[in-house]
C-alpha positions as CSV (number, residue, x, y, z in Angstrom):
1,X,-10.4,1.5,15.7
2,X,-13.0,-0.7,17.4
3,X,-14.4,-1.1,13.6
4,X,-11.1,-1.7,12.5
5,X,-10.5,-4.1,15.0
6,X,-13.1,-6.6,16.1
7,X,-15.7,-6.2,12.8
8,X,-13.1,-6.0,10.1
9,X,-11.6,-9.0,11.8
10,X,-14.4,-10.8,11.9
11,X,-15.3,-10.6,8.7
12,X,-12.3,-12.1,7.3
13,X,-12.8,-15.0,9.5
14,X,-16.6,-15.5,8.3
15,X,-14.9,-14.6,5.0
16,X,-11.7,-17.0,5.1
17,X,-12.7,-19.8,7.6
18,X,-10.2,-18.4,10.1
19,X,-10.8,-18.9,13.9
20,X,-11.8,-15.4,15.1
21,X,-8.8,-15.3,17.3
22,X,-6.0,-16.1,14.9
23,X,-6.4,-13.2,13.0
24,X,-6.9,-10.8,16.3
25,X,-3.6,-10.6,17.4
26,X,-2.0,-9.6,14.6
27,X,-4.6,-7.3,13.4
28,X,-4.5,-5.6,16.8
29,X,-1.1,-4.8,16.1
30,X,-2.0,-3.3,12.9
31,X,-3.7,-0.6,14.4
32,X,-1.3,-0.6,17.7
33,X,0.7,0.5,14.7
34,X,-1.2,2.1,12.0
35,X,-3.7,4.2,14.1
36,X,-1.0,6.6,15.3
37,X,0.9,7.7,12.3
38,X,-2.9,8.1,10.5
39,X,-3.4,10.3,13.8
40,X,-0.1,12.3,12.5
41,X,-0.4,12.2,8.7
42,X,-3.8,14.5,9.3
43,X,-3.2,16.6,12.4
44,X,0.0,17.7,9.9
45,X,-1.9,17.7,6.5
46,X,-5.0,19.7,8.2
47,X,-1.8,22.3,9.3
48,X,-0.5,22.6,5.8
49,X,-0.9,26.2,4.4
50,X,-2.1,24.7,0.5
51,X,-5.5,23.3,3.3
52,X,-5.6,26.5,4.8
53,X,-5.4,28.0,1.2
54,X,-8.5,26.2,0.0
55,X,-10.0,26.1,3.3
56,X,-9.9,29.8,3.1
57,X,-11.4,30.2,-0.6
58,X,-14.5,27.7,0.5
59,X,-15.2,29.7,3.1
60,X,-14.3,33.1,2.1
């Protein structure tokens, strides 16, 4: 979360010559929405039956 919010914002501000503070509100709102969605997607993916079958085949 730190990398996406701070370091990517810094990189964008350097690339496009806009102030860091100018990008920060948009990046913070993006992270507030995207992070919980990513957590839910990973949670449901890891608990899916298809993933369990793949894991069982690989681990024994």
